N, C-alpha and C positions, 0 to 999 in steps of 0.2 A: 678786902686778899690777905686766905687764910694761908699764907705764906712762917713758916711762923721763923724761918731765919729774916727775914726786913724789920722787923723794930728791932732785933740783938744788933742790927750796923747803926753807924753813927749818919744814915743817910740824913740827908733834909727831909721838913715836913711836907707831906703830900697829902691832901684833902681827900677823900675819900668821896669819889659818887655817892649824890647827882651834883654837880660845881657848872657854876655861872664860870670861872676863871682856868685855865692851865690844862681848856676840852682836848685832846686828839684827836685831832677829825683822819680815822685814817681809813687809806684808799685799799680797798678786799681785797681775798687773791681772786684768780688768775680763774679755779675753780670755784668751782661752789660747794657745796654734801658737802662733807667730809670735811675737803679742807679750813672750810670755814669753817666747823664743826671745831674740828684743832683748833687752831688761831681762838677761837672765842671759848672754851677753853681756860687754853694757855693762860692767855691775857689777855679774855673778857675784861676784867679786871682797869683794864688800860688803855679799854676806845670807846670813846663819848658819843661817838659817831661812825661810821662805818661806811662806807663810797662807796653802793655796787658799782665793779669796776665796768669800762668800756659797753659795750653795745649787752651786755650780761641782762640783764627789762628790757629787751625787746628784742634778745635773740634768745636764751634760753628757756627753757622751759621751766611753766608760770604753779607745776607742780614743787621744782626747785628751788625758785622764787618766791614762794608762800612758805613755803621747807623752814630758806634764807632769813630773808624776815621773821618767822616765826622763835626761832635761832638767837638773833640779835637782842628782839626782846624780852628773850629771859633773861641774856646778861645785861640785861638795861642797857643799850644799844640801840642809841636812837640809827634809820636808815634814812639815806639819801640817794639821788639819784642826778645824775649831772652833763654835761656832755659826757661822749655825740648825743643818747636821745632827747637831751634836751635842747639841743640844738638845732637835731632836725624838728619837735617837734615845733619848735618856734617859727620856723620855714616857711609851713605848713599855710600859721595864718592863728585870728583866736576864736576862731573856729577847731580844730587841731587841738590846739596847744589845753582845751578844756576838754575835750572829748582823754586825750593825757591823762592830764590830773586827779579828771575822771575816773579812771583804772587803779594813776597811785594812790589815791585813796582809797579803795576797795582794797589793795593793798598794806594800805595801812603804812605806808613810806611817808616817813613825819618832812622831810625835807628837798631843798631842791637849789640846784646847781643856774641859776643864768648867768648865763658868760657878756664881760660890756666888750670880750678882747672874742671869739670864736665868733655871736654874729657883732655887726652893729645896728644900734639901738638910742634911738633919741629919750628925752626922760619921761614924758609922758607919756611915748608903749612901755616902755618900763616902770612908771611907775602902776600900769592898766594892766600887766602879765606879775608885780608881786601881787598885788590887792586882788585879784582870779585864779591864785595860788591861794593863798589865805581863807578865800569866803571855800575853797574844798576842804581846808583843814591842815594843808600845808606850809611848814614855813622855809623864806628864802636865802639863799645867799647869796653872793653879787659874787664874780669871779670876777678882780679885777684885776687888767698887767701893762704893760709895756711889749711884749709876743709870745706869739701861739701857738705851738706843731711845731719851731721851730723857723717859724723868723726870723729875721735880720734887720730890728731898726738899732738906724744910726741913733748916736747923743742928740743930737738937733732936731729926731721924727719919735719920739717918748713924748710931744706933750701933756707932763706930768701934770699939768695946772687939771686940764680937762680931764683925767682917770680919777681924779683928786675930786670933784666936782661928780663927775657919776659917781662916786663912791658918797658922798654926805647923799647924795638923792634918793640913793638904794635904802639908807640906812631911814634918810628921814619917813621914806616911802613901806618902813617895818621890813627889809630885813632883816634878821634877828641880828645878820657877819655881813662883815666885806675879807671875802676871802682872797690874797695878792698869789697871784701865778708865781712862779720863781724863772722861770725863758725870758730870755733877755737879759735879766732882773743880777740874779746868783745862777742862771743853770743856760749850760749852756753858752761859756763865753770865752772859748776856743782861747782859753788863754790869758782871752783881756781882763782886766781889775772887774769887780764885782759894782755892780754901779748902788754901792750901802745910801747913795746922798741922794737919787731913787726913792729909793721905800720912804727914807726920811721926808719924802714933796709930796708924797702919795699918798703916803695914811699918816705921817707925824702927828695930824690935827686932828688925826679920831680919839675915842675913847678904846683904850688898847683890847677891851671888856672885849667889844666886839671885830678885830680885825685875828682874822684867820691868817696864818704865810707856811706857804706852801715848803717844807724845808725837810725834801730827802735826806742831803749832801749833810754827813756827818757833822762837821765842823759847819756849814751853817747854819742848823739848829742849833751846837753853841754857843754859837756868836748871836742866834738871837735870845735864845737863853739868859748872856748874857746883858745886850743891849735890855730891853727889853721885861729882864724878866725868868722866875719859871714857872710865871702863873702864864706866861705869853700860851694864845690857840696855834697848835703845831697840827701841819699835813703836812703824812707818811704815811711812806706803804706800810704791806702793812709789813714787810718780812726787816723795817726796823721799829714796832711797837718797843722791845727793846732800850734797844736805845735809846729811843729821844725819853724815856723815864730813867736808864741811866744821868741823863743828862737831866732830867729837871730833877733828883735829886744826887746831882752837885759830886756826882761820880764818873762822869763816860759822856760823850765817849771820848768830846774830844780832850789832851790830855789838860789844857790851857784853862780847862772848865771846870778839872777833882781839885774839891776843898774847898771851893769857892763861891758855887750857893748857898745860901741864907736861912 
């Protein structure tokens, strides 16, 4: 971190990269090229993992993808690919999935998301997919949650024990982290209360170092830091890098967190 103003302010201590806790998993900008380069040059010190967003990995030019990945490497940022690309690959069966992994490995992609919400997958196939990714030198984040893409689950349809079991199976099979999708928990609740109890039931018994919470809403990210501490792993959009770093250091974005982080 090369900003001389930062150490002059009474911020809470923030461990520099590379780090194992307090990860910022960032959804990349819609455009690669200069948009990504500008993001990394401005906030690269605060990005641990960058996810290629949407169908970038499948529809952007290879030259743009390779340049984006190299830019991330230059800033010590790991690169991830997830839904919808990996969802489509999984639907094609093991051989198609393996071929996709081989190409991602050639591009030096570090991680992929396997969604246990967007796709219905049993324990044995989940373990096989994680092993296959590892054989290609790619680590796995297992996405877990109750809803996906604006689906709506009633309180009696959450199956939190099943979700918690899949999370444990994924970690035991070698996934580096569980990614808790916010949809239906703290996102798109249409004025209904957030389902914090379901969050606790799904991941409360897991090692916090191995859980990443999706936390685009500023009050949600602040509440997660309040409860799980400033070293909670959080996923945010690239437009919110500044906000999540301010929250970790105890001065933003939600006022109830100001001065509280130690």
